[in-house]
N, C-alpha and C positions, 0 to 999 in steps of 0.2 A: 546435500540439501543447499538451496539457495535461500538466503535471507536478505531482503531488500527493505531498507527503511528510507521513506522520503519525508521531507519537511517542505511544506508548501504554504505561502502566504497568499490567501485569497482576497481578492478586491471586494470591499464591503458591498459595493452596488451589485456584486455577482453572487453573494453568499446563497441566496435561494436556489439559484441556477446550479451552483456548485453541490449543494446538499442533494438535490434531485440527480444530478448526474453521477455523483460518487456512489450514492445508494444503488443505482441500477447497475453501475460498473461492478460494485463489490458482489452483488448477486450473480452476474455473469462469470466473474473470475473465481468465485467460490464453486462453480459448477464444472470447471476444467478438471479433467482426470488427474492432472499433475500438480494441482494446487492442494497445498496441505492447509493454509489459512490466508485470508485477506481481511484486514480490519483497518478502520481509520478512526482517529480521535482528535477532538480539538484541544489545543492548548489552553487551558483555564486561565494562564496568566497573559497570553498574548492573543487578543482578539483576531479572529479569522486565520490563525495559524493553525494548520492541520498536519498530522503524522499519519502516514500510511505504512502499515507493517505487512509485508507480503512474505510468504514462505512456499517455496515450490520443491517438489520432490528432488529434482536434480537440474543440471544444466540444460538438458533436453527439454524439460517440462518449462523452464524459464523461456527458452527460445520460442517453443509452441506458443506460450502465452503471448509474447510480443507480437507474434504473426495472427492471432485471432482477429476476426471482424471487429469484436468489441474493443480490443486495444488499439487497434488502428483508427478507430472512431473517436476513442477517448483522448488520446494524446493531443490531436488537434484541438478538441474541445477544451481540454485543461488549459492549452495555452491561451485561451480566450478569457480565463477566469482568475489566472494567477497575476499577482502584482510584481512578481520578481521570479527569476529562474529558480525552479525547485532545486533543494540540495538532495543528493542520494547518498546512501551508505549501502554498498553492495558486498555480501560476504558469501563466498563458496565454502561451505563447512563440510568437512568429512564426517559421514555417520550422523547420528542423531545429535544435535546441539544441546538438547534439554538435560539437565540434570538437577538434583535436589539442591535447594538453597541451604547452605550449612548454618547460616545465622538465625534461621526461624524454624521452630518445631511446634506444631499445634499442641495445645494443652488441654 
């Protein structure tokens, strides 16, 4: 399984454009057969900072994702709306990375 977390600072004047573009991109990525999930969230403490969390079945699915038409169009688009180079955390995880959280049990 591939886990990718991106952190991107969006230019304030490009916020509406970003929200429209990322929403469409999310829909496209979530329709890919090798995609497990794709979500984005805004940091409530840092205006216009967004985190994107992507999970793909395996390295092959991640490679296929990067080569899709929508990804090839999104990357250049993203470069027009960010105010700094995005940061990435890429993890190749063996098996299923999910496990129960020991500290919290429903009551």
